[in-house]
C-alpha positions as CSV (number, residue, x, y, z in Angstrom):
1,M,-19.8,4.1,36.0
2,S,-21.6,3.6,33.1
3,E,-21.8,7.6,32.3
4,M,-17.9,7.0,32.1
5,I,-18.1,4.2,29.6
6,N,-20.6,6.3,27.4
7,N,-17.9,9.4,27.6
8,R,-15.8,8.9,24.2
9,E,-13.2,10.7,25.8
10,Y,-12.7,8.4,28.6
11,R,-13.3,5.1,26.3
12,Q,-10.1,6.5,24.2
13,K,-8.2,7.1,27.2
14,V,-8.7,3.4,28.5
15,L,-8.3,1.9,25.2
16,K,-4.7,3.6,25.2
17,E,-3.9,2.5,28.8
18,L,-5.1,-1.2,27.6
19,I,-2.6,-1.2,25.0
20,M,0.2,0.5,26.8
21,E,-0.1,-2.8,29.5
22,L,0.5,-5.0,26.7
23,H,3.5,-2.8,25.7
24,D,4.8,-3.0,29.1
25,G,4.4,-6.7,28.9
26,K,1.1,-7.8,30.7
27,P,-0.1,-10.9,30.4
28,F,-2.3,-11.1,27.0
29,E,-5.4,-12.7,28.7
30,E,-5.2,-10.6,31.9
31,V,-5.7,-7.6,29.1
32,K,-8.4,-9.5,27.3
33,A,-10.0,-9.8,30.2
34,K,-10.1,-6.5,31.6
35,F,-10.9,-5.1,28.2
36,E,-14.0,-7.2,28.1
37,K,-15.0,-6.2,31.5
38,I,-15.3,-2.6,30.7
39,F,-16.3,-2.4,27.0
40,S,-19.2,-4.3,25.1
41,G,-18.2,-2.8,22.3
42,V,-15.8,-0.5,20.4
43,A,-16.4,1.4,16.9
44,A,-13.5,1.0,14.3
45,T,-12.9,4.8,14.1
46,E,-11.5,5.0,18.0
47,I,-9.0,2.0,17.2
48,S,-8.0,4.3,14.4
49,E,-8.1,7.2,16.8
50,M,-5.9,5.5,19.7
51,E,-3.0,4.4,16.9
52,Q,-2.9,7.8,16.1
53,A,-2.9,9.4,19.5
54,L,-0.1,6.8,20.4
55,I,2.3,7.7,17.8
56,M,1.7,11.6,18.2
57,E,2.9,10.9,21.5
58,G,6.0,9.5,20.5
59,M,5.8,5.6,20.2
60,P,7.5,4.6,16.8
61,V,5.3,3.7,14.4
62,T,7.1,0.2,14.3
63,E,6.1,-0.5,18.0
64,V,2.5,0.1,17.2
65,Q,3.0,-2.4,14.0
66,R,4.2,-4.6,16.5
67,L,1.4,-4.4,18.9
68,C,-1.1,-4.1,16.1
69,D,-1.8,-8.1,15.6
70,V,-2.2,-8.3,19.6
71,H,-4.7,-5.5,19.9
72,A,-6.7,-6.7,16.8
73,A,-7.1,-10.0,18.6
74,I,-8.6,-8.6,21.6
75,F,-11.0,-6.2,19.5
76,K,-11.8,-9.0,17.3
77,G,-15.0,-10.2,19.1
78,T,-16.0,-6.5,20.6
79,I,-16.1,-4.5,17.3
80,E,-19.6,-3.0,16.7
81,E,-20.3,-3.7,12.8
82,I,-22.6,-0.6,11.6
83,H,-24.6,-1.6,8.6
84,K,-25.7,1.1,6.8
85,P,-28.1,1.6,4.1
86,N,-26.8,1.2,0.6
87,D,-23.4,-0.3,2.6
88,P,-20.5,0.3,-0.4
89,K,-19.2,-3.1,0.6
90,D,-22.7,-4.3,-0.8
91,I,-22.8,-2.3,-3.9
92,P,-21.2,-4.1,-7.4
93,G,-18.3,-2.5,-8.7
94,H,-18.0,0.2,-5.7
95,P,-14.2,0.0,-4.9
96,V,-14.8,-1.2,-1.0
97,N,-16.9,-3.9,-2.7
98,T,-14.2,-5.1,-4.8
99,F,-12.1,-4.9,-2.0
100,F,-14.2,-7.3,0.1
101,N,-14.5,-9.9,-2.9
102,E,-10.9,-10.1,-3.6
103,N,-10.6,-11.1,0.6
104,R,-13.2,-13.8,-0.4
105,A,-11.0,-15.2,-3.1
106,I,-7.8,-14.9,-1.3
107,E,-9.7,-16.9,1.2
108,K,-10.2,-19.7,-0.8
109,V,-6.9,-19.8,-1.8
110,L,-5.6,-19.6,1.8
111,D,-8.2,-22.9,2.1
112,K,-6.5,-24.8,-0.9
113,I,-2.9,-24.0,0.5
114,R,-4.3,-25.7,4.2
115,V,-5.2,-28.7,2.2
116,E,-1.9,-28.7,0.5
117,V,0.1,-27.9,3.7
118,E,-1.4,-31.3,5.5
119,N,-0.3,-33.5,2.5
120,F,3.0,-32.0,2.8
121,K,2.9,-32.9,6.5
122,R,2.4,-36.2,5.7
123,N,4.6,-36.5,2.5
124,D,6.9,-33.9,1.8
125,S,7.5,-35.2,-1.4
126,N,8.9,-32.7,-4.4
127,E,5.2,-33.4,-5.6
128,N,3.7,-31.8,-2.8
129,A,6.2,-29.1,-2.3
130,L,5.2,-28.2,-6.2
131,S,1.6,-27.7,-5.5
132,L,2.5,-25.4,-2.5
133,V,4.6,-23.3,-4.5
134,T,1.9,-23.3,-7.2
135,L,-0.6,-22.1,-4.7
136,I,1.5,-19.3,-3.1
137,N,2.6,-18.1,-6.7
138,E,-1.4,-17.6,-6.8
139,L,-1.5,-16.0,-3.6
140,W,1.1,-13.5,-4.5
141,D,-1.6,-12.0,-6.5
142,I,-2.2,-10.1,-3.3
143,D,0.2,-7.6,-4.0
144,K,-2.1,-6.0,-6.4
145,H,-4.4,-5.6,-3.7
146,Y,-2.1,-4.1,-1.0
147,L,-1.0,-1.5,-3.9
148,R,-4.2,-0.2,-4.4
149,K,-4.8,0.0,-0.9
150,E,-1.3,1.9,-0.2
151,N,-1.5,4.2,-3.7
152,L,-5.2,4.8,-3.6
153,I,-6.6,4.6,-0.2
154,F,-3.7,5.5,2.1
155,P,-3.4,9.0,0.2
156,Y,-6.9,10.4,0.8
157,L,-6.5,9.2,4.3
158,E,-3.4,11.3,5.1
159,K,-5.3,14.4,3.4
160,Y,-7.7,13.8,6.3
161,G,-5.0,13.8,8.9
162,I,-5.1,10.0,9.5
163,T,-1.7,8.9,8.9
164,A,-1.5,6.3,11.8
165,P,-3.1,3.5,10.8
166,P,-2.1,3.7,6.9
167,K,1.6,3.5,8.3
168,V,1.0,0.8,10.6
169,M,-0.9,-1.3,8.2
170,W,1.7,-0.4,5.4
171,G,4.5,-2.2,7.5
172,V,2.3,-5.0,7.8
173,D,1.8,-5.5,4.3
174,D,5.4,-5.3,4.0
175,E,5.8,-8.2,6.5
176,I,3.2,-10.4,4.5
177,R,5.1,-9.9,1.0
178,G,8.2,-10.7,2.9
179,L,6.7,-14.1,4.2
180,I,5.0,-14.9,1.1
181,K,8.5,-14.7,-0.8
182,E,10.3,-16.6,1.9
183,S,7.6,-19.3,2.0
184,K,8.1,-19.9,-1.6
185,R,12.0,-19.6,-1.3
186,M,12.3,-22.5,1.4
187,L,10.0,-25.1,-1.0
188,V,12.1,-24.1,-3.9
189,N,15.4,-24.8,-1.9
190,Y,13.7,-27.4,0.1
191,E,16.3,-29.0,2.4
192,G,13.8,-31.4,4.5
193,N,13.3,-28.6,7.3
194,K,9.5,-29.8,7.3
195,D,8.2,-28.2,10.4
196,E,10.0,-25.0,9.7
197,V,8.6,-24.7,6.3
198,V,5.2,-25.5,7.5
199,A,5.9,-22.7,10.7
200,K,6.4,-20.2,8.2
201,I,3.5,-20.7,5.7
202,D,1.3,-21.0,8.9
203,E,2.6,-17.5,10.0
204,M,2.3,-16.2,6.3
205,M,-1.5,-17.4,6.5
206,T,-2.0,-16.5,10.0
207,K,-1.0,-12.9,8.9
208,V,-3.0,-12.3,6.0
209,D,-6.2,-13.6,7.7
210,E,-5.7,-10.4,10.4
211,M,-5.0,-8.3,7.4
212,I,-8.3,-9.1,6.0
213,F,-10.0,-8.7,9.5
214,K,-8.4,-5.5,9.8
215,E,-9.2,-3.8,6.5
216,E,-12.9,-5.0,6.7
217,N,-13.4,-4.1,10.4
218,I,-11.2,-0.8,10.7
219,L,-9.8,0.4,7.7
220,F,-13.0,0.2,5.5
221,P,-15.7,1.1,7.7
222,M,-13.3,4.3,8.5
223,T,-12.8,5.0,4.8
224,V,-16.6,4.8,4.4
225,D,-17.3,7.1,7.1
226,T,-14.9,9.5,5.7
227,F,-14.1,9.8,2.0
228,T,-16.8,11.9,-0.5
229,E,-18.5,10.3,-3.3
230,D,-16.1,11.9,-5.7
231,E,-13.1,10.5,-4.1
232,W,-14.4,6.9,-4.4
233,V,-15.0,7.5,-8.3
234,N,-11.4,8.6,-8.4
235,I,-10.3,5.6,-6.5
236,M,-12.2,3.2,-8.9
237,E,-11.1,5.1,-11.9
238,E,-7.3,4.5,-11.1
239,S,-7.7,1.0,-10.1
240,D,-7.4,-0.3,-13.5
241,E,-3.7,0.8,-13.4
242,I,-2.8,-1.4,-10.4
243,G,-4.5,-4.4,-11.5
244,F,-7.0,-6.5,-9.3
245,C,-6.4,-9.6,-7.0
246,L,-7.8,-13.1,-8.3
247,V,-11.0,-11.3,-9.3
248,E,-12.0,-8.4,-11.4
249,P,-15.0,-6.1,-10.2
250,I,-18.3,-7.6,-11.0
251,A,-19.5,-4.3,-12.5
252,K,-19.0,-0.9,-13.0
253,W,-20.0,1.4,-10.3
254,V,-22.2,4.6,-11.4
255,P,-23.0,6.8,-9.0
256,E,-26.9,7.7,-9.3
257,R,-25.8,11.7,-9.7
258,V,-23.1,10.7,-12.3
259,N,-24.2,11.4,-15.8
260,V,-22.3,8.8,-17.7
261,E,-23.7,9.8,-20.9
262,K,-21.7,13.3,-20.5
263,A,-19.3,14.6,-23.4
264,E,-15.8,14.0,-23.3
265,K,-14.2,17.2,-21.6
266,E,-13.2,20.3,-23.7
267,D,-9.9,20.0,-24.8
268,I,-7.6,22.8,-22.6
269,Q,-4.3,21.8,-23.7
270,K,-4.4,24.8,-25.7
271,G,-1.4,26.9,-24.3
272,Y,2.2,27.0,-24.9
273,V,5.3,26.8,-23.0
274,K,8.5,29.2,-23.7
275,F,11.8,27.3,-23.4
276,D,15.3,28.9,-23.7
277,T,15.6,26.7,-26.4
278,G,12.1,27.0,-28.1
279,I,8.7,26.6,-27.7
280,L,6.3,23.7,-27.1
281,S,2.3,23.3,-26.9
282,I,1.2,21.9,-23.4
283,K,0.0,18.7,-25.6
284,E,3.4,18.4,-27.2
285,L,5.3,18.7,-24.0
286,S,2.9,16.3,-22.2
287,T,2.9,13.8,-25.1
288,I,7.2,14.2,-25.1
289,L,7.4,13.2,-21.8
290,N,5.3,10.2,-21.7
291,T,7.6,9.1,-24.9
292,L,10.5,9.0,-23.1
293,P,12.1,5.5,-22.7
294,F,12.0,6.0,-19.0
295,D,9.6,7.5,-16.1
296,I,10.3,10.3,-14.4
297,T,8.9,11.6,-11.1
298,F,9.7,15.2,-9.4
299,I,9.1,16.4,-5.7
300,D,9.5,19.8,-5.0
301,K,11.7,21.2,-2.5
302,D,8.9,20.6,0.4
303,D,9.1,16.8,-0.4
304,V,5.5,17.1,-2.0
305,V,4.8,14.9,-5.1
306,K,4.0,17.2,-8.1
307,Y,4.3,15.5,-11.3
308,F,4.9,11.9,-12.9
309,S,4.9,10.7,-16.4
310,Q,2.8,8.3,-17.7
311,G,4.8,6.1,-20.2
312,K,3.4,2.7,-21.4
313,E,5.6,0.4,-19.8
314,R,5.8,2.3,-16.0
315,I,8.0,-0.1,-13.9
316,F,6.6,1.2,-10.3
317,A,2.8,1.7,-9.9
318,R,1.9,5.7,-9.9
319,T,-1.6,6.8,-9.5
320,K,-2.8,10.4,-9.5
321,A,-3.7,10.1,-6.1
322,V,0.0,10.5,-5.0
323,I,-0.1,13.9,-6.5
324,G,0.2,16.6,-3.4
325,R,1.3,14.0,-1.2
326,T,4.7,13.9,0.8
327,V,7.1,11.6,-1.0
328,Q,7.8,10.1,2.7
329,N,4.1,9.1,2.9
330,C,4.8,7.2,-0.6
331,H,7.6,5.0,1.0
332,P,7.0,1.9,3.3
333,P,8.1,3.3,7.0
334,A,11.0,1.0,7.2
335,S,13.0,2.9,4.1
336,V,11.8,6.4,4.8
337,H,14.7,7.1,6.7
338,I,17.2,6.4,4.1
339,V,14.6,8.8,1.4
340,N,14.9,11.5,4.3
341,K,19.2,11.0,4.3
342,M,19.1,11.2,0.6
343,L,17.0,14.3,0.4
344,S,18.9,15.8,3.3
345,D,22.4,15.4,1.0
346,F,20.5,17.1,-1.8
347,K,19.1,20.0,0.1
348,E,22.4,20.5,2.0
349,G,24.2,20.5,-1.6
350,R,26.5,17.2,-0.2
351,K,25.3,15.3,-3.2
352,D,23.7,16.1,-6.6
353,H,22.7,12.6,-7.4
354,E,22.1,9.1,-6.4
355,D,22.3,6.0,-8.3
356,F,20.7,2.5,-7.4
357,W,20.0,-0.8,-9.2
358,I,18.2,-3.8,-8.7
359,N,17.2,-7.2,-10.4
360,M,13.2,-7.4,-10.8
361,G,12.3,-10.6,-12.4
362,K,13.3,-10.0,-16.3
363,M,14.3,-6.4,-15.8
364,Y,17.1,-4.7,-14.4
365,V,16.1,-1.8,-13.3
366,Y,18.3,1.5,-12.9
367,I,17.1,4.1,-10.6
368,R,18.6,7.6,-10.7
369,Y,17.7,10.4,-8.5
370,F,18.9,14.3,-9.3
371,A,18.8,17.5,-7.2
372,V,16.8,19.9,-9.4
373,R,18.7,23.4,-9.0
374,D,17.9,26.8,-10.4
375,E,20.8,28.8,-12.3
376,N,21.7,30.3,-8.7
377,G,22.1,26.9,-6.9
378,E,18.7,26.9,-5.2
379,Y,17.3,23.9,-4.4
380,L,14.0,23.0,-6.3
381,G,13.1,19.7,-6.0
382,T,14.1,16.2,-6.6
383,L,13.8,14.4,-9.8
384,E,13.8,10.5,-10.1
385,V,14.6,8.6,-13.4
386,T,13.6,4.9,-13.6
387,Q,14.7,2.8,-16.5
388,N,15.1,-1.1,-17.4
389,I,18.2,-1.0,-18.9
390,K,18.5,-4.5,-19.1
391,P,18.3,-4.4,-23.3
392,I,20.7,-2.0,-23.2
393,K,23.4,-4.2,-21.2
394,E,22.6,-6.6,-24.0
395,L,24.1,-4.5,-26.9
396,E,26.9,-5.7,-28.6
397,G,28.7,-4.4,-31.6
398,E,27.3,-1.6,-34.0
399,K,23.8,-0.6,-35.2
400,R,24.6,2.5,-37.9
401,I,21.9,4.7,-38.9
402,L,22.1,3.4,-42.4
403,N,21.6,-0.4,-41.2
């Protein structure tokens, strides 16, 4: 039996069988006992391969997502931590170190929330409700943590063919975002339903705790085993654009082989682009696109992100890691079917554009999608144009150029 247990292929098969037993409704404790009897430990990469295999065999991402918390609980006491020399989580300023430090800060906020929840359970006064709202607002900074993970970590995993864990984890990230918003809404509009409010906040905190465990025991060990040093440097350099959660990096990570004193890169923007209506240098063209009072993103006919502008007030986070990534992998799993339907309409010629508008805090965001076609009507790709039109909606009267 021990020879079989040491066979990686066999272990993977048994892991999948255990998850399928959960899927089919077998009691949690029965499956957990079976797992603990057979395995003494399992590597984080095997959990990733298991999820990947389930999805490749046809199990919906949403179903794997539903099982995610269950199998994480089973694996929680058995995942082997592999301590390597110079573990990135212990290197000041390394992106993994920053993610870990953010998780410690998140846990401190959760501890404060737990204290305030107990106060609220004893006395559901407006003052105690407001204290909880203040802490939940602080916890919302977790959105930056998840955005960096989704826009910087996930694209590199996908380039290595690791697609299942990012899809599952992104879906859970969105669940957590929704629980934070709903907890705040229930407190702001408190109607005396104390037990419901406490249950919602408890669910939120449990999900956040479980995500921290999954990141630190499954996701980050997998990335450390997979990513190159250059890729980590790129992730670090692009993290500033999204921002950090509760704490800043404690230092700037400088790989030993990187010369921080190197001269600035030679300017290569010397070419020109000839249009039917004029000629622009590459520098002029790039600057013009970044000066436009709206954001633009272009995907080609194969749904691959090819370009995005970098205006001063970008509405939605974009990092260079999305270049070369399919647009479907840039959206949460729950909304991919909407993206595919719109692109299908564009490709088949049923539509030429699609518009959406949403309230986002102090902004009123107008999002437009245009099918890009050549002179023969052939579909070349889709252009996304995003603009905060609230200042435009507020215009009144006239302002002539002489004014």
